[in-house]
N, CA, C and O atoms as CSV, one atom per row, in Angstrom:
chain,resi,resn,atom,element,x,y,z
A,1,MET,N,N,29.473,-9.693,-18.361
A,1,MET,CA,C,28.038,-9.707,-18.572
A,1,MET,C,C,27.579,-8.277,-18.873
A,1,MET,O,O,28.051,-7.324,-18.254
A,2,VAL,N,N,26.675,-8.141,-19.807
A,2,VAL,CA,C,26.149,-6.836,-20.154
A,2,VAL,C,C,25.443,-6.238,-18.940
A,2,VAL,O,O,24.784,-6.952,-18.184
A,3,ARG,N,N,25.584,-4.930,-18.759
A,3,ARG,CA,C,25.064,-4.246,-17.573
A,3,ARG,C,C,23.567,-4.490,-17.333
A,3,ARG,O,O,23.144,-4.736,-16.203
A,4,VAL,N,N,22.778,-4.419,-18.403
A,4,VAL,CA,C,21.330,-4.621,-18.262
A,4,VAL,C,C,21.036,-6.029,-17.748
A,4,VAL,O,O,20.205,-6.209,-16.859
A,5,TRP,N,N,21.717,-7.019,-18.306
A,5,TRP,CA,C,21.484,-8.396,-17.858
A,5,TRP,C,C,21.959,-8.588,-16.435
A,5,TRP,O,O,21.349,-9.335,-15.671
A,6,ARG,N,N,23.024,-7.933,-16.077
A,6,ARG,CA,C,23.528,-8.034,-14.709
A,6,ARG,C,C,22.492,-7.500,-13.720
A,6,ARG,O,O,22.280,-8.085,-12.657
A,7,ARG,N,N,21.848,-6.387,-14.076
A,7,ARG,CA,C,20.813,-5.827,-13.203
A,7,ARG,C,C,19.626,-6.781,-13.087
A,7,ARG,O,O,19.041,-6.915,-12.012
A,8,ARG,N,N,19.276,-7.429,-14.165
A,8,ARG,CA,C,18.171,-8.396,-14.132
A,8,ARG,C,C,18.514,-9.579,-13.238
A,8,ARG,O,O,17.687,-10.020,-12.440
A,9,VAL,N,N,19.724,-10.088,-13.369
A,9,VAL,CA,C,20.161,-11.206,-12.529
A,9,VAL,C,C,20.184,-10.780,-11.060
A,9,VAL,O,O,19.756,-11.539,-10.191
A,10,ASP,N,N,20.674,-9.586,-10.781
A,10,ASP,CA,C,20.688,-9.078,-9.405
A,10,ASP,C,C,19.271,-8.987,-8.837
A,10,ASP,O,O,19.044,-9.281,-7.663
A,11,PHE,N,N,18.328,-8.580,-9.678
A,11,PHE,CA,C,16.937,-8.469,-9.231
A,11,PHE,C,C,16.381,-9.844,-8.867
A,11,PHE,O,O,15.744,-10.003,-7.825
A,12,VAL,N,N,16.620,-10.825,-9.714
A,12,VAL,CA,C,16.129,-12.181,-9.454
A,12,VAL,C,C,16.774,-12.738,-8.179
A,12,VAL,O,O,16.095,-13.356,-7.359
A,13,ARG,N,N,18.063,-12.524,-8.015
A,13,ARG,CA,C,18.746,-12.971,-6.794
A,13,ARG,C,C,18.117,-12.347,-5.554
A,13,ARG,O,O,17.936,-13.016,-4.537
A,14,ALA,N,N,17.791,-11.079,-5.644
A,14,ALA,CA,C,17.170,-10.392,-4.504
A,14,ALA,C,C,15.804,-10.990,-4.180
A,14,ALA,O,O,15.440,-11.100,-3.009
A,15,LEU,N,N,15.056,-11.371,-5.188
A,15,LEU,CA,C,13.715,-11.921,-4.963
A,15,LEU,C,C,13.751,-13.294,-4.314
A,15,LEU,O,O,12.854,-13.640,-3.546
A,16,ILE,N,N,14.753,-14.060,-4.609
A,16,ILE,CA,C,14.861,-15.414,-4.061
A,16,ILE,C,C,14.898,-15.393,-2.542
A,16,ILE,O,O,14.406,-16.315,-1.892
A,17,THR,N,N,15.473,-14.353,-1.981
A,17,THR,CA,C,15.630,-14.264,-0.529
A,17,THR,C,C,14.392,-13.719,0.184
A,17,THR,O,O,14.380,-13.637,1.412
A,18,GLU,N,N,13.345,-13.344,-0.568
A,18,GLU,CA,C,12.145,-12.712,-0.004
A,18,GLU,C,C,12.552,-11.597,0.962
A,18,GLU,O,O,12.346,-11.705,2.171
A,19,PRO,N,N,13.127,-10.531,0.418
A,19,PRO,CA,C,13.723,-9.484,1.243
A,19,PRO,C,C,12.706,-8.691,2.067
A,19,PRO,O,O,11.557,-8.519,1.662
A,20,ARG,N,N,13.149,-8.215,3.222
A,20,ARG,CA,C,12.328,-7.305,4.022
A,20,ARG,C,C,12.431,-5.895,3.460
A,20,ARG,O,O,11.517,-5.087,3.623
A,21,LEU,N,N,13.550,-5.602,2.797
A,21,LEU,CA,C,13.767,-4.302,2.166
A,21,LEU,C,C,14.270,-4.543,0.748
A,21,LEU,O,O,15.241,-5.271,0.541
A,22,LEU,N,N,13.604,-3.927,-0.230
A,22,LEU,CA,C,14.001,-4.056,-1.625
A,22,LEU,C,C,14.168,-2.654,-2.197
A,22,LEU,O,O,13.217,-1.873,-2.231
A,23,LEU,N,N,15.365,-2.344,-2.640
A,23,LEU,CA,C,15.655,-1.049,-3.250
A,23,LEU,C,C,15.784,-1.239,-4.754
A,23,LEU,O,O,16.688,-1.926,-5.229
A,24,LEU,N,N,14.881,-0.632,-5.488
A,24,LEU,CA,C,14.889,-0.714,-6.949
A,24,LEU,C,C,15.397,0.629,-7.471
A,24,LEU,O,O,14.650,1.605,-7.534
A,25,ASP,N,N,16.657,0.663,-7.840
A,25,ASP,CA,C,17.296,1.902,-8.274
A,25,ASP,C,C,17.288,1.995,-9.788
A,25,ASP,O,O,17.928,1.200,-10.476
A,26,GLU,N,N,16.551,2.983,-10.304
A,26,GLU,CA,C,16.471,3.203,-11.754
A,26,GLU,C,C,16.048,1.953,-12.515
A,26,GLU,O,O,16.664,1.590,-13.517
A,27,ILE,N,N,14.998,1.300,-12.035
A,27,ILE,CA,C,14.581,0.045,-12.671
A,27,ILE,C,C,14.095,0.233,-14.100
A,27,ILE,O,O,14.105,-0.712,-14.888
A,28,THR,N,N,13.674,1.433,-14.437
A,28,THR,CA,C,13.169,1.656,-15.787
A,28,THR,C,C,14.263,1.521,-16.836
A,28,THR,O,O,13.956,1.337,-18.014
A,29,THR,N,N,15.540,1.607,-16.438
A,29,THR,CA,C,16.629,1.503,-17.409
A,29,THR,C,C,17.036,0.060,-17.678
A,29,THR,O,O,17.717,-0.207,-18.668
A,30,ALA,N,N,16.638,-0.871,-16.826
A,30,ALA,CA,C,17.082,-2.256,-16.972
A,30,ALA,C,C,16.049,-3.166,-17.622
A,30,ALA,O,O,16.367,-4.297,-17.989
A,31,PHE,N,N,14.824,-2.691,-17.769
A,31,PHE,CA,C,13.759,-3.564,-18.266
A,31,PHE,C,C,12.970,-2.885,-19.373
A,31,PHE,O,O,12.815,-1.663,-19.387
A,32,ASP,N,N,12.470,-3.700,-20.303
A,32,ASP,CA,C,11.540,-3.173,-21.288
A,32,ASP,C,C,10.191,-2.997,-20.608
A,32,ASP,O,O,10.021,-3.430,-19.468
A,33,SER,N,N,9.236,-2.379,-21.271
A,33,SER,CA,C,7.969,-2.026,-20.621
A,33,SER,C,C,7.195,-3.244,-20.129
A,33,SER,O,O,6.591,-3.194,-19.058
A,34,GLU,N,N,7.202,-4.332,-20.889
A,34,GLU,CA,C,6.484,-5.536,-20.467
A,34,GLU,C,C,7.141,-6.158,-19.228
A,34,GLU,O,O,6.456,-6.532,-18.277
A,35,SER,N,N,8.457,-6.261,-19.249
A,35,SER,CA,C,9.178,-6.818,-18.098
A,35,SER,C,C,9.026,-5.912,-16.886
A,35,SER,O,O,8.917,-6.391,-15.757
A,36,LEU,N,N,9.017,-4.608,-17.118
A,36,LEU,CA,C,8.872,-3.665,-16.014
A,36,LEU,C,C,7.528,-3.845,-15.308
A,36,LEU,O,O,7.459,-3.743,-14.083
A,37,ARG,N,N,6.475,-4.108,-16.057
A,37,ARG,CA,C,5.159,-4.358,-15.439
A,37,ARG,C,C,5.215,-5.589,-14.540
A,37,ARG,O,O,4.617,-5.599,-13.464
A,38,GLU,N,N,5.923,-6.615,-14.973
A,38,GLU,CA,C,6.061,-7.821,-14.148
A,38,GLU,C,C,6.882,-7.534,-12.897
A,38,GLU,O,O,6.540,-7.996,-11.808
A,39,VAL,N,N,7.963,-6.774,-13.050
A,39,VAL,CA,C,8.789,-6.397,-11.907
A,39,VAL,C,C,7.964,-5.602,-10.907
A,39,VAL,O,O,8.030,-5.849,-9.703
A,40,GLU,N,N,7.185,-4.645,-11.409
A,40,GLU,CA,C,6.325,-3.841,-10.538
A,40,GLU,C,C,5.322,-4.718,-9.793
A,40,GLU,O,O,5.093,-4.531,-8.598
A,41,SER,N,N,4.735,-5.661,-10.495
A,41,SER,CA,C,3.757,-6.547,-9.880
A,41,SER,C,C,4.391,-7.362,-8.752
A,41,SER,O,O,3.803,-7.509,-7.681
A,42,ILE,N,N,5.580,-7.886,-8.997
A,42,ILE,CA,C,6.290,-8.653,-7.976
A,42,ILE,C,C,6.617,-7.760,-6.782
A,42,ILE,O,O,6.410,-8.152,-5.633
A,43,ALA,N,N,7.127,-6.559,-7.053
A,43,ALA,CA,C,7.471,-5.624,-5.985
A,43,ALA,C,C,6.230,-5.218,-5.202
A,43,ALA,O,O,6.277,-5.104,-3.977
A,44,PHE,N,N,5.123,-4.998,-5.902
A,44,PHE,CA,C,3.861,-4.629,-5.256
A,44,PHE,C,C,3.401,-5.740,-4.315
A,44,PHE,O,O,2.967,-5.470,-3.195
A,45,ASN,N,N,3.497,-6.987,-4.771
A,45,ASN,CA,C,3.104,-8.119,-3.920
A,45,ASN,C,C,4.031,-8.278,-2.719
A,45,ASN,O,O,3.579,-8.638,-1.631
A,46,LEU,N,N,5.321,-8.013,-2.906
A,46,LEU,CA,C,6.250,-8.030,-1.773
A,46,LEU,C,C,5.858,-6.976,-0.744
A,46,LEU,O,O,5.869,-7.236,0.459
A,47,ALA,N,N,5.513,-5.788,-1.226
A,47,ALA,CA,C,5.110,-4.704,-0.320
A,47,ALA,C,C,3.825,-5.069,0.429
A,47,ALA,O,O,3.700,-4.799,1.623
A,48,ARG,N,N,2.882,-5.677,-0.269
A,48,ARG,CA,C,1.632,-6.093,0.390
A,48,ARG,C,C,1.896,-7.179,1.424
A,48,ARG,O,O,1.147,-7.320,2.390
A,49,GLY,N,N,2.965,-7.946,1.217
A,49,GLY,CA,C,3.324,-9.007,2.151
A,49,GLY,C,C,4.162,-8.532,3.323
A,49,GLY,O,O,4.544,-9.335,4.175
A,50,GLY,N,N,4.453,-7.242,3.382
A,50,GLY,CA,C,5.178,-6.697,4.521
A,50,GLY,C,C,6.575,-6.200,4.229
A,50,GLY,O,O,7.210,-5.611,5.104
A,51,SER,N,N,7.072,-6.419,3.025
A,51,SER,CA,C,8.399,-5.907,2.673
A,51,SER,C,C,8.322,-4.404,2.415
A,51,SER,O,O,7.286,-3.888,1.996
A,52,THR,N,N,9.405,-3.725,2.665
A,52,THR,CA,C,9.515,-2.311,2.314
A,52,THR,C,C,10.164,-2.234,0.941
A,52,THR,O,O,11.256,-2.761,0.728
A,53,VAL,N,N,9.484,-1.576,0.015
A,53,VAL,CA,C,9.993,-1.452,-1.350
A,53,VAL,C,C,10.227,0.026,-1.634
A,53,VAL,O,O,9.327,0.851,-1.480
A,54,THR,N,N,11.434,0.343,-2.045
A,54,THR,CA,C,11.787,1.708,-2.420
A,54,THR,C,C,12.242,1.686,-3.867
A,54,THR,O,O,13.108,0.896,-4.244
A,55,ALA,N,N,11.652,2.560,-4.677
A,55,ALA,CA,C,11.999,2.605,-6.097
A,55,ALA,C,C,12.414,4.013,-6.479
A,55,ALA,O,O,11.793,4.991,-6.061
A,56,THR,N,N,13.462,4.111,-7.272
A,56,THR,CA,C,13.850,5.398,-7.830
A,56,THR,C,C,13.652,5.324,-9.335
A,56,THR,O,O,13.907,4.293,-9.957
A,57,ALA,N,N,13.198,6.418,-9.907
A,57,ALA,CA,C,12.969,6.479,-11.345
A,57,ALA,C,C,13.027,7.940,-11.771
A,57,ALA,O,O,12.765,8.833,-10.966
A,58,PRO,N,N,13.370,8.188,-13.033
A,58,PRO,CA,C,13.426,9.568,-13.500
A,58,PRO,C,C,12.057,10.240,-13.536
A,58,PRO,O,O,11.977,11.468,-13.574
A,59,GLY,N,N,10.992,9.463,-13.523
A,59,GLY,CA,C,9.638,10.017,-13.514
A,59,GLY,C,C,8.674,8.968,-13.027
A,59,GLY,O,O,8.996,7.781,-13.056
A,60,TRP,N,N,7.502,9.365,-12.580
A,60,TRP,CA,C,6.524,8.408,-12.045
A,60,TRP,C,C,5.932,7.536,-13.133
A,60,TRP,O,O,5.431,6.450,-12.840
A,61,GLY,N,N,5.974,7.980,-14.381
A,61,GLY,CA,C,5.373,7.213,-15.467
A,61,GLY,C,C,5.942,5.823,-15.622
A,61,GLY,O,O,5.231,4.909,-16.041
A,62,GLY,N,N,7.204,5.641,-15.293
A,62,GLY,CA,C,7.845,4.345,-15.463
A,62,GLY,C,C,7.500,3.337,-14.399
A,62,GLY,O,O,7.668,2.136,-14.609
A,63,VAL,N,N,7.024,3.793,-13.265
A,63,VAL,CA,C,6.698,2.887,-12.160
A,63,VAL,C,C,5.273,3.174,-11.673
A,63,VAL,O,O,5.056,3.487,-10.502
A,64,LYS,N,N,4.325,3.064,-12.575
A,64,LYS,CA,C,2.938,3.441,-12.296
A,64,LYS,C,C,2.321,2.662,-11.142
A,64,LYS,O,O,1.756,3.260,-10.226
A,65,LEU,N,N,2.423,1.342,-11.174
A,65,LEU,CA,C,1.798,0.527,-10.138
A,65,LEU,C,C,2.376,0.873,-8.770
A,65,LEU,O,O,1.635,1.044,-7.802
A,66,LEU,N,N,3.683,0.973,-8.695
A,66,LEU,CA,C,4.310,1.294,-7.413
A,66,LEU,C,C,3.974,2.705,-6.963
A,66,LEU,O,O,3.716,2.925,-5.780
A,67,SER,N,N,3.970,3.666,-7.878
A,67,SER,CA,C,3.693,5.033,-7.469
A,67,SER,C,C,2.233,5.211,-7.063
A,67,SER,O,O,1.932,6.027,-6.192
A,68,ASN,N,N,1.329,4.463,-7.677
A,68,ASN,CA,C,-0.081,4.562,-7.312
A,68,ASN,C,C,-0.380,3.943,-5.948
A,68,ASN,O,O,-1.369,4.302,-5.308
A,69,SER,N,N,0.462,3.022,-5.504
A,69,SER,CA,C,0.220,2.366,-4.229
A,69,SER,C,C,1.191,2.835,-3.140
A,69,SER,O,O,1.239,2.256,-2.055
A,70,ALA,N,N,1.952,3.870,-3.431
A,70,ALA,CA,C,2.977,4.343,-2.494
A,70,ALA,C,C,2.361,5.009,-1.260
A,70,ALA,O,O,1.316,5.655,-1.332
A,71,ARG,N,N,3.040,4.831,-0.138
A,71,ARG,CA,C,2.656,5.557,1.077
A,71,ARG,C,C,3.290,6.936,1.100
A,71,ARG,O,O,2.734,7.882,1.658
A,72,TYR,N,N,4.463,7.038,0.484
A,72,TYR,CA,C,5.171,8.305,0.392
A,72,TYR,C,C,5.689,8.466,-1.025
A,72,TYR,O,O,6.084,7.489,-1.661
A,73,LYS,N,N,5.688,9.676,-1.512
A,73,LYS,CA,C,6.332,9.996,-2.775
A,73,LYS,C,C,7.305,11.135,-2.498
A,73,LYS,O,O,6.950,12.147,-1.895
A,74,CYS,N,N,8.522,10.946,-2.948
A,74,CYS,CA,C,9.549,11.966,-2.755
A,74,CYS,C,C,10.119,12.351,-4.105
A,74,CYS,O,O,10.201,11.542,-5.029
A,75,ARG,N,N,10.502,13.592,-4.187
A,75,ARG,CA,C,11.077,14.107,-5.429
A,75,ARG,C,C,12.307,14.923,-5.080
A,75,ARG,O,O,12.273,15.769,-4.186
A,76,LEU,N,N,13.385,14.665,-5.787
A,76,LEU,CA,C,14.625,15.407,-5.602
A,76,LEU,C,C,14.776,16.351,-6.780
A,76,LEU,O,O,14.897,15.918,-7.925
A,77,GLU,N,N,14.768,17.638,-6.491
A,77,GLU,CA,C,14.897,18.618,-7.561
A,77,GLU,C,C,15.783,19.758,-7.083
A,77,GLU,O,O,15.544,20.355,-6.033
A,78,ASP,N,N,16.793,20.044,-7.860
A,78,ASP,CA,C,17.751,21.111,-7.534
A,78,ASP,C,C,18.337,20.947,-6.135
A,78,ASP,O,O,18.544,21.928,-5.421
A,79,GLY,N,N,18.605,19.692,-5.746
A,79,GLY,CA,C,19.218,19.420,-4.456
A,79,GLY,C,C,18.275,19.473,-3.273
A,79,GLY,O,O,18.712,19.334,-2.131
A,80,VAL,N,N,16.983,19.670,-3.521
A,80,VAL,CA,C,15.988,19.747,-2.446
A,80,VAL,C,C,15.088,18.506,-2.522
A,80,VAL,O,O,14.516,18.205,-3.570
A,81,LEU,N,N,14.976,17.798,-1.403
A,81,LEU,CA,C,14.130,16.614,-1.334
A,81,LEU,C,C,12.766,17.009,-0.776
A,81,LEU,O,O,12.659,17.494,0.350
A,82,GLU,N,N,11.732,16.798,-1.576
A,82,GLU,CA,C,10.356,17.086,-1.156
A,82,GLU,C,C,9.594,15.781,-1.075
A,82,GLU,O,O,9.588,15.004,-2.031
A,83,CYS,N,N,8.949,15.530,0.055
A,83,CYS,CA,C,8.181,14.304,0.232
A,83,CYS,C,C,6.752,14.642,0.610
A,83,CYS,O,O,6.482,15.645,1.271
A,84,GLU,N,N,5.849,13.785,0.176
A,84,GLU,CA,C,4.440,13.944,0.565
A,84,GLU,C,C,3.907,12.586,0.993
A,84,GLU,O,O,4.283,11.552,0.440
A,85,ILE,N,N,3.041,12.605,1.969
A,85,ILE,CA,C,2.387,11.394,2.444
A,85,ILE,C,C,1.147,11.173,1.599
A,85,ILE,O,O,0.346,12.086,1.399
A,86,MET,N,N,0.998,9.960,1.107
A,86,MET,CA,C,-0.146,9.668,0.243
A,86,MET,C,C,-1.321,9.167,1.057
A,86,MET,O,O,-2.377,8.870,0.498
């Protein structure tokens, strides 16, 4: 299976279980912009329902909805992790 499709299938499998913790690693690479908005919306609703959602992305632009509603934002640069409470 192509890597991108495998990531999409893994995401759907994770959603079926209504996870308490959802780790979205580099989600911007697996989805086009329209699909990414839907993924963000689903993740946002999971977070509002009590799930912990963690997303990694090369920049905040790719995960706008999640970054705008985040409780914490962390950035890894030159081996240093900087976090801020929102």
